[in-house]
N, C-alpha and C positions, 0 to 999 in steps of 0.2 A: 251532082251533089256538090255544094260548096263545103268548105272546111267545117263550118259550124253545124251544118245539117248532117254531115257524115259522122262527126263525133257524137251528136245527139242520137242518131240512129244506132250507132255501135253501142252506146251506153244503154239504150232501151233494150237491145237484144241481150246484152250481158245481164241485165237485171230481170229479164222476163222469166227466167227459170231460176227459182231459188231452191234451196233445200226444203224438204217437206215442212220444216219448222215454220217457214214463212206463211204457210196456209193456216196457221193457228192451231194445228193439231200436234200433240206431243208425239215424238217419234216412238216407235215400238222398240223397247230396250233390248229385245232379243233378236228380232228380225232385222232391225234397221237402227242401230244406236245413234248414228249421226243424222238420220232423217234425210238421206240422199239416195237411197237404193232405187226408187222409182225413176230417178233422173238418168239412170244408166241402163239402156236397153239390154246390154249383155247379161245383166243380173237376172233377167226373166228367162234367159235361154239356157244358161249353163253356169257351172261354178268356175269362175275365172280367177285364178290365183297366179297370174302371169304378168302383172303390170310392170315388173322389172324388164320384161321383153318389149312389149308394145302395149301401152295402157289403153283401154277403151275410152272413148270420149263420152261426155254427158250431153244432154239435150241442148244446153246453152251453146255448146260448140257447134252442134248440128244446125241450130237456128242461125248462128252468126255466119256460118259458111254459106247457108242458103241466101241470107240477106246480101252478103258480099257478091255472090255470083249473080243474083238478080240485078243488082246495081250495075255490075259489069256488062251484063247482057243488054242493058238499056243504054250503055254508053254514057252513064252519068257519073262515073268516078272522076275525081279530080285529084291531082298530086297533093294539093294543100291539105285535103281531108285525110289522105293516106298518111301523110307525114304527121298530122295531128294524132292519128291512131298510134303510130310508133312512139310518139312522145308519151301518150297515155300508158302504153306498155312499159316504157322506161320507169315511170313513176310507180306503177304497180309492182314491178319486180324489185325496185329499190326498197319498197316497204317490206317485201317478203324476206329480204336478206339483210335488212338494216343498213342500207346504203343511201346515197342521194341520187336523184335522177341523172345528174351530170356524170356520175360514175358508171352508168349503164350504156353499153352499146348493143347493137343487135347484129349477130352473125348468123350463119346458116346451120351450123352444127356444133356439137361439143368438140369434136376433133378440130374444127376450124379454130376454136379458141386456143387449143394447145399449139397449133401451128403459128398463130399470131404471136404467142409468147416466145416460142422457139426462134422465130425469125426476128423478133423485136429486141431481144437482149444483146444482140451482136456477138453470138458465140464464135470463139476463135480456137484454133488448135491449142490443145493443152487444157482447155476448160472442161468441166464435167457437169453432168446433169444426174441428179439422184432421184430415183423412183423406187417403189416397192413392187414385189411380184404379185400383189393383189390389184394392180392397176389394169386399165383396159388395154386391149391389144394395140390401138393406135399409137400409144406412147412408145411402145417397143419398136414398132415399125418406123416411126418418125425419127427417134433418136439413134437407132442403128444406121439409118440412112445418113444422118448428120455425122455420125462417126466416120463413115466412108468419105463423105464429101468435104467435111471441115476439120477432121482430125480431133473431134472432141471425144470424151469418154462417157459412156453410159454406165452408171453404177446402180445395181439392182439389189435392194434390201430384201432378204428372204423372210417370209412370214414364219412364225412359230405357232403351230396349232391354230392357224387361221387368223392370227392377230399380228400387228406390227406396232411397236411403240417408238417414242422418240429415242430411247436408249438404243434401239436397233438401228436407227438412222445415224446416230452420232458418229460412229467410226468411219462413215462414208463421206461425210461433209467436211470440206476444208476451204482454204482461201480461194481455190480455183473453181469452187462450186458456184454456178451461175443460176441454176433453177433447181428447186426441190418441188416435185410434183406428186400429188396423191389424188386418188379418188376418195372424196369425202366419205362416201359409202361405196364399198367395192361391189362391182357387178358380179364378181365371182362367188362371193359368199355373204355379202351384206355387211361385212365388217365396217363398223363406223369408227373412223380414226379420231383419236383425241388430238384435236387440231392445234391448240395453242402451244403445247410444248414443242411440237415440230416447227411451228412458225418461229418461235423464239430461237430455236437452234439455227434455222435457215438465216434469220435476220442477223444473228451474231456473226455470221460469216459473209454478210452482204449479199445473200442470194435472194432471188424472187421466190415467194411461196405461192404456188399455183394449185388450185383445186378443180378437178373434174367433178361437177355437182349434178350430173344427169341422173344419178340414182339417189339424190338427196333432196333437191329442190322440189317442193310440193309434198314430200313424204315426211320430212322432219323439220323442226324449227331451225332456221339458219340465222346466224349472226356473224357477219364477216368481220365486224369490229372485235367482238370477243374472241373469235377464232384466230385473228391476226393474218387473215388471208389478203394477199396483194392483188390477186386476180382469180377469177372464177368464171366458168362457163357451164351452161346447162341447155341441152336440147329440150324441146317441149313435148315430145311424143311419149314420154314415160309419165312421171309423177305429176307433171304440170297438166296432164290430161288434155293435150291439144294435138297439133299436127306437126309433121315433119317440115323442115325448111326455115325455121327461125330458132335462134339460140341466144337468149340474153347473156351478155358478157359484162361482168363487173371488173373494173380496174380502179383501184383506190386512187385518190387524189395524190397521195404520196408516191405512188409507183408510176403514174401515167407518163411522167416526163422521162422515166428510165427506159421506156419502150418506144421504139420506132415503129411506125405503121408500115406494113408490107403491101398496102393497097391505098391508092389515091384515086379519087374520082369526084364527080360533081357534088356528092354529099359530104365531101371533106372540107368544103368551103365555109368559112365563118363570115368572110366579107370579100366582095369582089372590088378590085381597084382598077383604075384605067390601064389600058394597054395589055389586057389579058394577064394581069397579075392578081394574085389571090392571097389573102390571109387564111390559113388553114385552122380548123378547130383544134383545140389543145386538150380537150377532155376525152372521155371514153368513146365519143362519137367518131373520133379520128380513125378508128379501126373499122369503120363501116365502108366508106368509100363509094359504094354503088347502091342502086335501088334495092329495096328489100323484097322478100316474098310477101307482098302485102295481104294476100288472102290468108296466109298462115298467121300473120300479125293480128288480123281481125279475129281469128279464132282464139288465139292466145289471149287477147284482151278479154274476150268473153269468159274463158276458163279461169284466168286469174281473178276476175271479179267473183266468180262462183266460189273458188277455193278460199278467197279472202273472207267470204261470208260464213263458210263452214268453220274456218279457223285452223291455222297450221298446228297449234298446240293440241287441239282436239283430234286432228287427223293423226298426229304422231302418237298420242296416247292410245288411240283405238287400234291403229295398225301394229304398233309395237306389241301390244297385248296379244293380238292374234298371232304374231310371229313367235312370241314366247310360248303360247299354247301349242303351236306346231313343234317347236324345239323340244319342249318337255315331253310331248307325246311320242316323238320319234326316239328320244333317248330311252323312254320306257319300253319301246318296242325293240330296242337293241341295235339301232342304226348308229354307225359312226358318223359324227358330225364334222362338217367343215366350218360351220359358223360357230364361233366360241360362245359358251354360255353367258347369259346376261347381256348379250349384245343388244344395243338399242337402235335397230332399224327394222324394217318390215320385210327383210329378205332372209331366208333360211336355206342353206344348202347342206345336203347330206350325201354320203357315199353309199353305193350298193355294189353287190358282187354278181347279181344275176344278169342275164342278157338285157340290154337296154330296151329291146323290143317288148319284153314282158311288161315293163313299166309303161311304155308308150301305149300298149294295147289296153292295159288295165285302166289307165286314166282316160283314154278315149272312150271306152265302154261306159265309164261312170260320168262322162261329160264334164271332166275336170281339166282345166288348162293349167299346165306347169311347163317348165323347161327341163327336158330330159337330155342329158349329155351322155358321153361314153360311159362314165361310171359315177355320175352325180345327178341329183335332181335338185333344181332350184325352185323354191316356192315363194311367192310374193303377194300377200294379201294387200288390198287397197281399202280406201275409205268406204266403199260400198259392200265389202264382204262382212260376214258375221261368224260367230262362233260355231253355229250349226254347220256351216260350210267347211270349217276346219275339221270338225268331227267326221264329216263325209270324206274328206281327204285322208284322214288317219284310218278310217275303215278300209280304205284301199291299201295303204302302205302296210297295215298289219298282216295282210294276206300275202305280202311279197317278201317278208323278211327271210 
């Protein structure tokens, strides 16, 4: 396949599966408010409320994966076409977060993005990095290791009743703060940070403001300009409804020159000059270096096309409403909540005191997928879920209070 043929084929796959609205029929407002349910095979099998863990893929991703592997099996893939697909994904993700394509690189995972930032700012002994305790575990592992190897300080802001504000961050940030890092939406309890005040605080001290967006991109409307984010990364296997192995990475034009790349390779080249000399790229692509997981890129291209047609605003409105239905129902049942009231994400976490195996067994019997931890349950409805499924979930929890 040449470049043009590959792009055309990928676009055809991406558009071959539309939400049910595309068939001309109005969606069922009770069973399927967004007109997408039939595109998710899992919805016919069980009540899946666990997309914060690993989201199921829709039929467009399945079709894109099959098409990619068919072409690979025939030996008809060409690098030019593969690169064109990555450029298409750059443009799609840029639209999703209100960026420009030159501000988007493609890494392999969300943790990859935090490592690029940590290695790119030139941390030195005496510098500090500020995170909050609602962040993902990678950040704590990474910055504790850098404390030992580089003599930096990791400062951890404690949440209050499942929430963290800019006022909580302020005492921890000073002139030696190089990075302020948050999970835009916390994997622990779904808390959605108010980003702009934290960004302004970080910028007032010259720090880079970084966001882990793996629990946000595809779930809520994101605007990196309004939020003041300098850099952001999101894996694709959660709310972007795609595969492991590719993670869009945003770096603003204002911040890109402040970050050194920790990887250099054939894809770092902007222009080749005589005598094996090279001019390297200077935008977000400089953090790529090597070839991509191109099959995962093809799947992500299909999924981003699908999600764009559904609309991030509609997805957020629908899933947040379901999450609030969960939150209100659990409060009425007497559960202690980890997710604060009024939170606007589609993740809800609550505490329990009974043996965890009781909850696991009850949800398994009811064919409901959630994440059960030692003393917590995390619930995460997605665009294909509906209010009846939430009531089914609440019927189980009311028997376990």
